[in-house]
N, C-alpha and C positions, 0 to 999 in steps of 0.2 A: 775624304768626302768632297764630292762636287759642290757646286753650288745649287745645281737641281736635285741632287740626292738631299740637300740640307733642308731646301725647301718643302721638299715631298714629306722629309720627316716631320717639319714644323707643322705642315697641314695635317698630317695624321694625326701629331697629338692636339692639335686644338680640336680638331673634332672630337676627341675623346676626354676633353674638358669636363668635368662634372659641375653641376649647381652649386655644390656644395664649396668647391674649389675658387669658381667666380665669388661666390658672397665673402667667403675670406679675403679672399684677393681687395676686395672693395672695401672692406672693415680695416683690413690691413695698410692700404693707401690713404684712407683715412686718418689713421693713427699717427702715421707717420708726419701726415700734414698739420695734423695739430701740434705734434710735439715740435716742428719747425716754428710754430706761431706761440711757441710756450703755452699752449690752451692744455686747461684740465680736461678737455674731451679727449686727450691722446689715451687716457686709461681706461675711460667703459668700451670704446670703440677698440681698443687695443686687446680687452679683455674678451671680446666675441670673436677676435682673429685668431689668439692663441687656442682658444679651447677647440676652434674648428680644427687648426692646423695640427693638434696633437692626434686626431682621427686619421687625417689626411696621412702625416708623416708615420703612423703606425705600419699602414699599409703599403708606403711605398719605401716600408725597411729602412727607413731613416731614424735610427732609435736615438741618435742622439738629440737630434733637432725635434723629434717627440718630445726628449726629457726638458729640452730647454722651453718647450712652450707652457711646461708644467711650470717652471721655474719663472718665465715671465709673467705666468698669472700672480703667483704669490708676489714677486715683484710688483706689478703693475696695481697691487693691493695696496703695498707697502709705500709705494710712488706717489699714490692716490691721496693716501692716509698723509703723507709727510710733505706734500705740497698745500694740502690745507688745512693740517692741524701743526702749526709751527710749536717748538718748545716753550715753555714757560717764560715769560717778559722777553721773547726772541721772535723778529719779524719771520713772515715767510720766506723762504729760501730764495735768494735771486740768483739769476744765470752768472756764473764765475769761473776763472779758471782753475784746473785742479793744484794744490798743492805737491812741493816735492815728495812727501811722503804718499800722496794719494796717487801719484803717477806709479812710484814704485809697488804699490800694492796692488794695483790694474795691473801690473807687466807681469808681477809673480803670480797673481790670481789666473792670467790668462793662460800662462803655462803650466800649472798646476792642473787647471780642469783640463788643457790637452792631453798631459800626459794620464790623467785618470781616465778618461771618456776613451782615449786611445785602446787603451789597457782592457777597458770592460766591454767596447767593440769587438776588437780582435779575439779574445776568449770567449764571451759569453752570447754573442750573435751572430747572424748570419749577414752582417754588414758588408756589404762589396766597396765600400768607400769608407772605412774605418776611420782613416787619417784626415780626410777634407770633411766629414761628419762631423769630428771632434774639433776641428780648427774652428770653423764656424760658429759652432756652441759655445767654445770657449771666448771667442771675442766677443760675441753677441753678450754671454752672461756679464761680462764685465762694461761693456756699453750699456746695458740696462741699468745695471748700479750706478754708474755715473748719472746718467739720465735722472736716476731717481734723485739724485744730488744735485742735479741742475749744475754738471759740469760741461764745460764746452766741449772738451775731449772725448766726451760720449760719443761724437760724431765721428770721429776718427775710427773708433772700431768700429761703427756700423757701415761706415765705408770701406773699409779690410775685408768686413765679413759679405756685404754684399757684392763686391766684386769677384769672391769665390762661389757665393751661392747662386749666381746669375747661370754659368753654365752647370753646377753641378745640380741644379734642379732641372737643367734642360735633359742632362745626362738619365734622369731618373726618369724621363717623360714627363715630367709636370712643366709643360711649355707654358702655361698662363702665369704659373706661381715663377718661372723664369723670368720672366715679362715684368711682375709685379718687383721683382728685385732690382730689374733695372731701372725702373721709377726710383723704387726706393733710393739706387744711388744717387741718383739725380738730386732729389730731393735733400738726400744726406747732404750733399756739396753744399747744396743751399740752405740746410741748415745749420752747417758749421760756421758759414760765412757770416749768418743773420746773429746767431750766438756768439761769436766771436767779437762781433762790431757790438752789441749789446753790453758784453763784459767790457770790453775796453772801455767804453761810454759810462760805464757805471762809476 
């Protein structure tokens, strides 16, 4: 594809961007920004974002991403509660690095979700990007879990997923969402550096 063809495709897709996608993107950006700031508003803004993307991903035939947004909703409720309701006689969770056991669980969980989702998409849906859709979904589920635990490494999973999501959403014609993931990627790198500094100084 030439630069001129790419530019024309970009303009065409931008013209077709819907208001609901723009609203979803704005709330998504707010959510990631609040996450970087370790601000509880990451969850209410994120909930609005994911509920809209359930609808968007269904019509884009990104079924695993649609499913992950349902998971995001559940994890957002869990994370919101976990951040504000510490266990009895314990302080609110603070930013910290993963233990060795948590690292192993995160990697195994990502592989498990990837294999299961790939199988489901290939055999039971009309998805034309089953492996890429499954991959981003798997790493984002892990990232969401680690974020709920306030682990620094959650950002690594977001960064990996964002790198794949940028071209994936562009390919599916959701250019504004692709641009959103480009911003997500930048904020995720900033978030990793900020959380790492906080954990090292704790």
